[in-house]
C-alpha positions, 0 to 999 in steps of 0.5 A: 491442601484444599481443592481451591489450592490444587486448582491454582497454577504454579506461581511461575506460570505466566497467564496466557495473553488473549489473542489479539483481535485482527481488526483492532487496527491503529489510528493513522489519521494523523500520519502524513502520506507521501505518494511517489509517482503521484502524478500518474493515474494510480498514484494520483487516484490514491492521493485523491482518495486518501486526502478526500478521507482526511489524510494529509497527503504529499505527492512526489514527482521528479519535477516539483512543478509537475507535482505541485500542478497535480496537487492543485488539481486534486485539492483537499489540501494535497501538496506537491514536491519533488520525490526527495522532499516528498519522502523526507516529509512523509511518515508513510510513503506509497511507491506508485512509479512505473515498473521501468523506473522502480529500481532507479527511483528507490536507489536514488531515494535510499537515504530519504526513505530511511526509517520510513514505512514504505508501501510498494504497489508497483506491478511488474507487467509486460504487454503484447498482442495477447494482453498483459502478463506478469514479469518476475523480477530477479528479487522475486517481486517489486516489493522484494526489490524495494526491500533489497534496495531500502535496507533501512526502511520498513517495506510492505506491499499493498494497493495493487488491485485498484482501478485508477479510473474509479479512484479518480472519479469524484462522483464515486463515494465508495471503492468496493474492494479489499486491499491485500497487505503483505509485510514482515512486521505485524505492526507495519502491516496493521498501519497499512491495513488501517490506511486502506480502511480510511477510504470508504468501501475498502478493507485492508487484509493481511495476505502474508509476508513479502515472499508472497508478493509476486503472485499478488502483483501478478494477479493484476494481469488477470484483472486486466483481462477481466476488465477488457472482456467485461468492460469493467473496473474489477477489484477483489473481495476476500470472502469469510473474513 
């Protein structure tokens, strides 16, 4: 046996695949994005930024007329529809409804959201004279509540730490922040990361599975405190990544 022969691997030993580049993200430019709660500040701001970046966006509201009026105001080809139509026509659906209506809204849209990639960005918060504080849903987080209510959807969590003031300001070209993305399936998480990256200045960063969503949602209470003290619109940057 030659030295070359002895160095060969056994025929039945598969070659190890190279590690996937975590920044090798899919092209999402052709996907339709729906925003439930798209007439509220956060949803409206996200719709505006994504549409301005060239994404096809439909905003949803309980009343189609209200959504259509908001869409006309935003421009950039944004359309408005009632929540059910918004869900049916979209490939990715961002949930940006108030926490108080989160469960009932998703429960009513279970069939319309079946098979969809759902991105929950709702922050369960309470407010008193001391400021904002985190609430702990029975399921653990808003994202986990969404997953429980939408068994036929692919639920992820992202876009929690964004300033609606900055998102809606047409004079700001870039939003200087990272977006923490959580989910169970890598391919779904990467789609949401890529969607975040469509907005100039943003990066989507994988931040764990949905069981870690509570602390991500809760951090918004801290950012509200930062913003009040420093009269700012603070976001987050993850270092060394």
